[in-house]
PLY file of the C-alpha trace (Angstrom):
ply
format ascii 1.0
element vertex 174
property float x
property float y
property float z
element edge 173
property int vertex1
property int vertex2
end_header
14.86 50.23 48.54
12.86 46.98 48.43
10.41 48.61 46.04
13.26 49.64 43.72
14.68 46.09 43.77
11.26 44.57 43.01
10.82 47.01 40.13
14.25 46.07 38.69
13.44 42.35 39.07
10.07 42.90 37.38
11.73 44.66 34.42
14.38 41.90 34.35
17.19 44.40 34.84
18.53 42.36 37.74
18.36 38.73 38.80
17.74 37.70 42.38
18.63 34.04 43.05
21.31 31.70 44.41
23.85 32.62 41.75
27.19 31.36 43.01
28.24 27.88 44.01
27.60 27.32 47.71
25.43 30.41 48.14
23.27 30.29 51.27
21.42 33.54 50.70
19.83 35.02 47.60
22.16 37.19 45.57
21.51 40.07 43.21
23.23 40.54 39.85
22.73 42.81 36.86
21.37 40.69 33.97
24.02 41.92 31.51
26.82 41.04 33.92
25.26 37.63 34.60
25.03 36.91 30.84
28.72 37.82 30.44
29.69 35.62 33.38
27.64 32.71 32.03
29.26 33.01 28.58
32.69 33.05 30.19
31.82 29.97 32.29
30.46 28.10 29.25
33.56 28.95 27.23
35.81 27.77 30.04
33.88 24.48 30.38
33.63 23.83 26.64
35.66 20.74 25.76
38.45 21.04 23.25
37.32 19.74 19.90
39.38 19.03 16.84
37.39 18.16 13.75
38.66 15.26 11.69
38.98 15.24 7.94
35.88 14.17 5.99
37.70 11.07 4.76
37.17 9.54 8.22
33.37 9.82 7.99
32.66 6.56 6.11
34.75 4.54 8.57
33.12 6.30 11.53
29.62 5.62 10.18
30.45 2.00 9.47
31.78 1.61 13.00
28.80 3.44 14.53
26.35 1.26 12.62
28.13 -1.92 13.72
29.28 -2.91 10.24
32.89 -3.61 11.19
32.45 -5.49 14.46
31.61 -9.13 15.01
28.44 -9.14 17.05
26.24 -12.14 17.46
23.63 -12.02 20.19
20.10 -10.85 20.77
21.53 -8.04 22.93
23.49 -6.83 19.92
20.23 -6.86 17.93
18.78 -4.50 20.53
21.71 -2.13 19.96
21.22 -2.28 16.19
17.50 -1.56 16.51
18.15 1.31 18.91
20.26 3.07 16.28
17.73 2.44 13.53
14.59 3.18 15.55
11.99 4.76 13.26
14.05 4.25 10.10
11.76 2.97 7.32
13.13 0.32 5.01
11.76 -2.28 2.63
10.45 -5.09 4.81
12.49 -7.85 3.21
15.77 -5.91 3.65
15.63 -5.85 7.43
16.48 -9.52 7.83
18.24 -10.13 4.52
20.61 -7.14 4.53
20.45 -4.81 7.54
20.59 -7.30 10.42
22.91 -9.74 8.63
25.37 -6.93 7.84
25.56 -5.99 11.52
25.19 -9.38 13.23
27.03 -12.54 12.33
25.22 -14.82 12.68
21.71 -13.36 12.81
18.74 -15.54 13.75
15.16 -14.38 13.00
14.09 -15.83 16.37
15.95 -12.96 18.06
13.64 -10.39 16.48
10.56 -12.49 17.24
11.64 -12.74 20.87
12.24 -8.99 21.15
8.86 -8.15 19.67
7.09 -10.68 21.91
8.93 -9.89 25.14
9.43 -6.15 25.02
7.73 -2.94 24.02
9.31 -3.18 20.55
6.85 -3.04 17.68
6.87 -2.28 13.98
4.71 -0.08 11.78
4.17 0.16 8.06
5.66 3.07 6.18
4.71 3.60 2.54
4.27 0.51 0.39
6.21 -2.56 1.49
8.32 -0.60 4.00
8.34 -0.83 7.76
10.14 0.66 10.72
10.62 -0.35 14.33
9.86 1.66 17.46
8.65 1.26 21.00
4.89 1.05 21.46
4.98 4.20 23.60
6.59 6.10 20.69
4.36 4.74 17.94
2.08 7.78 17.90
5.07 10.08 17.37
6.16 8.22 14.25
2.69 7.83 12.79
1.93 11.55 13.15
5.29 12.70 11.82
5.97 10.27 9.00
4.50 12.49 6.27
6.38 15.62 7.27
8.94 17.04 4.86
11.57 17.31 7.57
11.47 13.59 8.40
11.66 12.72 4.70
14.63 15.07 4.28
16.46 13.44 7.18
15.79 9.95 5.81
17.03 11.14 2.41
20.31 12.28 3.96
20.63 8.96 5.79
19.99 7.02 2.55
22.67 9.09 0.83
25.22 8.37 3.58
24.40 4.67 3.65
24.70 4.42 -0.13
28.11 6.14 -0.13
29.60 3.69 2.38
31.61 0.81 0.97
29.72 -2.47 0.84
30.34 -4.82 3.79
32.35 -7.13 1.53
34.81 -4.43 0.42
37.70 -3.41 2.69
37.31 -0.13 4.54
40.01 2.47 4.24
40.92 4.79 7.04
43.54 5.40 9.53
0 1
1 2
2 3
3 4
4 5
5 6
6 7
7 8
8 9
9 10
10 11
11 12
12 13
13 14
14 15
15 16
16 17
17 18
18 19
19 20
20 21
21 22
22 23
23 24
24 25
25 26
26 27
27 28
28 29
29 30
30 31
31 32
32 33
33 34
34 35
35 36
36 37
37 38
38 39
39 40
40 41
41 42
42 43
43 44
44 45
45 46
46 47
47 48
48 49
49 50
50 51
51 52
52 53
53 54
54 55
55 56
56 57
57 58
58 59
59 60
60 61
61 62
62 63
63 64
64 65
65 66
66 67
67 68
68 69
69 70
70 71
71 72
72 73
73 74
74 75
75 76
76 77
77 78
78 79
79 80
80 81
81 82
82 83
83 84
84 85
85 86
86 87
87 88
88 89
89 90
90 91
91 92
92 93
93 94
94 95
95 96
96 97
97 98
98 99
99 100
100 101
101 102
102 103
103 104
104 105
105 106
106 107
107 108
108 109
109 110
110 111
111 112
112 113
113 114
114 115
115 116
116 117
117 118
118 119
119 120
120 121
121 122
122 123
123 124
124 125
125 126
126 127
127 128
128 129
129 130
130 131
131 132
132 133
133 134
134 135
135 136
136 137
137 138
138 139
139 140
140 141
141 142
142 143
143 144
144 145
145 146
146 147
147 148
148 149
149 150
150 151
151 152
152 153
153 154
154 155
155 156
156 157
157 158
158 159
159 160
160 161
161 162
162 163
163 164
164 165
165 166
166 167
167 168
168 169
169 170
170 171
171 172
172 173
């Protein structure tokens, strides 16, 4: 019988493992039955989700990017940079538009302090553009920056940012 079980395990017809919660001994289950049970468990544990109308997207993005909150500390700058890590933008826009739209007030010393006292660094991207990342991630961005997929993602992000209302115009939503 052991030989038959080993053969079925080898052909992946059955699974031999601790399969149920609180199991103290190995259990055996047919792979098809286990797949069905796992699907049922995943379905049962899946949270209820109700999609919102697309009209809420601009307000959500503005909120997510910190455009509608009053934030004014170097810790808030860390949060802003975390969301925009690896995003290339014209160098002069970082401090003139991006940080000032999300932080009020924004002081350039905050960025200097972060770069000098943390692993945060910046790298050039195309002509006159730069992006921020952690030093340990720099190699990932430098190797991937020319890929079509990254450029496509940045293109989508540019589109979404350009469709948002300007920070000076009132946001609609509800």
